[in-house]
N, C-alpha and C positions, 0 to 999 in steps of 0.2 A: 566421327572421323575414325580412321584406322589408327592403330598404334603398332609400330614395329618396322615398317619399311625403311625408316630413317635410322634404324638401329640394327646393323647387320649382325648375324649370329657369329660369324668368323671375323677375326681381325684383318684378314686378307681381303674381305669384301668391301666394296665401296658402298656407302650408304645412299639410298635413293633420296633425291632432294625434295620429295613430296610425300604427304600422307593424303589418302583419299577422303573426301568429305561429301556428305549428302545433306542438303538442307531440306527440311520438310516443314509444312505449316503447323503441324501438331505432333504430339508424341504418339508414334505408331511403331509397329514392329517391322514393317517392310524395309526401312532404311538399313537396319542392322544386317538383315539377310542379304540385301543388295551389296553392302560393303564386303560381306563374305564372298559373294560371287565375283566382285571386282578383284579381291585378293587372289582368288583361285585363278582367274583369268591372267592376272599379273604373273603368277607362277608359271602358267602354261606358256605365256609369251616371254618367259625368262627376263622379266623386268622391263620389257620394251613397250611400255604404255605411258606415254607422256601427254603433254597438253595437246589438244586437238584430236586425240585418239577417239574413235567412234566404236560403239557397240550397239547392237539392237537392244531394245527395252520394251517389254510389254507388261502392263499392269493387269492383274487378274484377281478374281475372287477365288480363293482356294477352296478345297473340299471342306475346310474347317469354317468357311463363311467369312474369313478375314481377307483383307486386301494384301496382296503380295506383288513383288516385282520380279521379273525374270529377264536375264540377259540372253535368253533364247527366244526366237520367234515362234517356236512351237510350245504351246501351253496345254496340249492334250485336250481334254474335254472341259477345261475350266472356262469360266465366263471372262472374256476380255473386257477391260474397263478403260474408258477414256480414249484420248487420241494420241498420247505420247507413244512413239514407236522407236525411239533411240536415245542415246546419251552421247554427249561429247564431254570429254574431260577438259576442263579449262581452269586456269588459275583463279582462285577464289577472289571475288570482287573486294572482299574486306582487306585483302593483302596482309593478313596476319603472318607474322614470322615467329617461329618458335626456336628457341636456342636449346641445344643439348650440350653436354660437356665437351663435345668434339666439333660441333658444327651448328648449322641452323637449317630450317626447312620451312616450306610453305604448304599450302593446301591446294589440291586439285579437286575441284568440285564437279560432281556429275550433274551436268545440265541436261534436263529432259527436253527433247525436241519432237515435234510432230513429223509425220512422213513428208509433208510438203516443205516444212522448214529444212529437213535434211536434204532435200533436193536443191535448196538454195546453197547449202554448203558444198554439195557435189559440183554444182555449176560454177562456183567461185572458190572460196576457202572457208574453213571453220571460223576464221577471224571475221569474215564478212557476216556470217550468220550471227555470231556472238554480238557484233556491233549492231545488227538489226534488232536483236532482242533487247539490248541495253537502251538503244534510242527509243524503242517503243515502250519502255518501262517494264519489261518482263525481267523479273529478278532471277537469281540463281536458285530459288526455292523450287524443288522438284515437285510439281503438283500434278498428280495423275489425271486430273480433270481439266487442266488448262487447255483452252482452245488455241488454235494456230494463231500466231502473230499476224499471219496474212489475212485473217478475218477482221482485224482491227481497222478502224477508220484511218485513212492516210497511209496505210502500209505499202500499197503499190507505189505511191510516189516516193516514199522513203527508200524502198528497195531499189528503185531506178537510180537514185543518187549513190547508194552504197555499192551496187554491183559494178559501177564504173570505176570505183577506187581500185588501186593496186593493193596487193596483200600488205605491203609494208605500211601504207597509209591507214588501212583499216585496223591493223594491229596497233599502230602507233596511237590512233585515236582511242582505242580501248585502254591502252596503258595510261593515257592521260586522264581518263575518267576516274573519279574517286567516288 
């Protein structure tokens, strides 16, 4: 997770209510670099990156032979890996709350999504997509090799139920899940 967004440098600045988090299956280097990219984007967007925010994401094998992640769709001559093509920032399912001397904050987790999953969010809302992932048992672990939730048995039926929901109902169900 990042450290610092919730602790402004100047006393006149309002603290950001989130730190960014990336969950991975194993100890690897790409999440730290991806957090740096998220912070850079946050600076570029002047702090306007809250939950539901979308960025492209591509996993690649770098020239050093290691797995890396890029918030750019262009990866040059590097080998693209897996089917994840974007991230949505979403409140962490663990609902951790951290206290500082002046306030408290939560975590925004970068949830990796495939191209076809991203189209679901575009046709409805990010809350609908996050609900689909949760109902189908897809955790917030960012797995470069995860296949689309739409390839899972029962996904089409589940999506037909979810897409008919309004945003508030989809979001409310997500909030009720622990």
